[in-house]
C-alpha positions in Angstrom: -28.9 -7.8 5.5 -27.6 -9.0 8.9 -24.6 -10.4 6.5 -23.2 -7.2 5.0 -23.1 -5.4 8.5 -21.6 -8.4 9.9 -17.6 -7.6 11.4 -14.6 -9.4 9.2 -12.4 -11.8 11.1 -9.0 -12.8 9.8 -7.3 -15.8 9.0 -3.9 -16.9 8.3 -2.1 -19.9 7.0 1.5 -21.2 6.6 3.2 -22.3 3.9 6.4 -23.9 3.2 6.5 -23.2 -0.8 5.7 -20.0 -2.9 3.4 -22.9 -4.9 1.9 -23.5 -1.8 0.7 -19.9 -1.2 -0.2 -20.0 -5.0 -2.6 -22.3 -4.9 -4.4 -20.8 -1.7 -4.6 -18.2 -3.5 -6.1 -19.5 -6.7 -8.4 -21.8 -4.0 -9.4 -18.8 -2.2 -10.5 -16.9 -5.8 -12.2 -19.9 -6.8 -14.0 -19.9 -3.5 -15.5 -16.6 -4.3 -13.0 -14.3 -2.3 -12.4 -11.0 -3.7 -8.8 -9.8 -4.1 -8.9 -7.1 -2.3 -9.6 -9.6 1.0 -6.0 -11.4 0.2 -2.6 -10.3 1.6 0.8 -12.0 1.2 2.6 -11.9 3.6 6.6 -12.7 3.4 10.2 -11.9 4.4 11.2 -12.9 0.5 10.7 -9.9 -1.8 8.4 -12.2 -4.9 7.8 -10.1 -8.0 4.0 -8.8 -8.0 1.7 -11.5 -8.6 3.9 -13.8 -8.1 1.2 -15.8 -6.0 -1.8 -14.7 -9.2 -3.0 -11.8 -6.7 -4.2 -9.1 -8.8 -2.0 -5.9 -10.2 -2.1 -3.2 -6.9 -2.8 0.0 -8.8 -1.7 3.7 -7.7 -1.2 7.0 -8.6 2.1 7.7 -6.9 3.3 9.2 -10.4 1.2 12.5 -10.2 2.0 13.5 -6.8 5.2 15.0 -8.2 3.7 16.8 -10.6 0.8 18.3 -8.3 4.1 19.3 -6.0 5.9 21.3 -9.4 2.9 22.8 -10.1 2.3 24.4 -6.5 6.2 25.1 -5.7 6.1 27.1 -8.8 3.3 28.7 -8.1 3.9 29.5 -4.6 7.8 30.5 -6.1 6.3 32.9 -8.3 4.0 34.2 -6.5 6.4 35.1 -3.8 9.1 36.6 -6.1 6.6 38.8 -8.2 5.2 39.6 -4.4 8.4 40.5 -3.3 9.7 42.6 -6.6 6.4 44.1 -6.8 5.6 45.0 -3.1 9.6 47.0 -3.0 9.9 48.1 -6.5 13.6 49.2 -7.1 13.5 51.1 -10.5 16.8 50.5 -12.4 17.1 52.4 -16.0 13.9 51.4 -17.3 14.8 47.1 -16.9 11.6 45.7 -15.8 10.7 45.0 -12.0 10.4 41.7 -13.0 13.3 40.4 -14.2 12.6 37.0 -15.6 16.5 35.2 -15.6 16.9 36.5 -12.1 14.3 34.8 -10.9 14.5 31.4 -12.7 16.6 30.1 -10.0 14.4 30.5 -7.6 11.5 29.4 -9.8 13.8 25.9 -10.2 14.4 25.7 -6.2 10.6 26.2 -5.7 9.3 23.6 -8.5 12.3 21.3 -7.0 10.7 21.5 -3.5 6.7 21.3 -3.9 7.3 17.8 -6.1 9.7 16.5 -3.7 7.5 17.6 -0.8 4.3 16.0 -2.7 6.1 12.8 -3.4 7.2 12.0 0.4 3.3 13.1 1.3 2.4 10.7 -2.2 4.2 7.5 -0.6 2.8 7.6 2.9 -0.8 8.6 1.3 0.0 5.2 -1.1 1.7 2.8 1.5 -1.5 2.8 2.8 -0.4 2.3 6.3 -2.3 -0.7 7.9 -5.3 0.5 10.3 -4.7 -2.0 13.1 -1.9 -4.7 13.9 -3.7 -8.1 11.3 -2.4 -11.7 12.5 1.3 -11.9 12.1 3.7 -15.2 13.1 7.1 -15.6 13.3 8.0 -17.7 11.5 7.2 -15.6 8.6 10.6 -13.5 9.5 12.2 -16.8 9.1 11.2 -17.5 5.5 7.2 -19.4 5.2 4.7 -17.2 3.3 1.8 -16.0 5.3 -1.8 -15.9 3.3 -3.8 -13.4 4.8 -8.2 -14.0 3.8 -10.1 -11.2 6.0 -13.8 -13.1 6.0 -17.1 -12.2 7.3 -18.1 -15.0 10.3 -20.6 -16.7 7.7 -17.8 -17.2 5.2 -14.7 -18.6 7.6 -15.5 -22.3 7.2 -15.5 -21.3 3.2 -11.6 -19.6 4.0 -10.7 -22.5 6.0 -11.3 -24.8 3.6 -9.9 -23.0 1.0 -6.6 -22.6 2.9 -6.6 -25.9 3.8 -6.7 -28.4 0.7 -3.6 -26.0 -0.6 -1.9 -28.1 2.5 -0.8 -25.1 5.4 1.8 -25.7 7.8 -0.3 -23.7 10.5 -3.7 -22.0 10.0 -4.2 -19.2 12.8 -7.0 -17.0 13.9 -7.1 -14.5 16.7 -7.6 -17.3 19.4 -4.5 -19.8 18.1 -4.1 -22.2 15.8 -7.1 -24.1 14.3 -4.6 -27.1 13.1 -5.6 -30.8 14.3 -2.3 -32.3 15.6 -1.2 -35.2 14.1 -2.8 -37.5 16.2 -5.5 -35.4 18.5 -9.2 -36.6 19.0 
């Protein structure tokens, strides 16, 4: 039971080539790590799935529709409420004239869709809950493969990452790579 409550720690491996990073992701998957625990860090915009990571599902497309519905509802309530509360009777014409309010309903619908889209982008971005491991060499073109693992699984993650021949392997304490010639 203690294994499931143990806190997760992060390892970050740096690779020079995309093939090495893809190999590291495949080795982590073979070692039994979940795709949600692996993150690819790169300054180059590689297409989704280039390293063998799973497809990220999102619901961003639903936010503009919900916002448009809310904007239309608020616009309708506003226009109808204003015209019903202060009726101007003009020669048998309806109090709420649809052609006169179409522009206001359109603008309300559009405003709701835009606002909800912005909120949806913020929500779906899954902004980080804290600062993880990062190395400045990622900005220079290297590719980082980050893994979040429980304490008892860290050796498995380290072995899987080292089998893909990283330039460096980092933990919160510093580099885990043996310097050449060190004993």
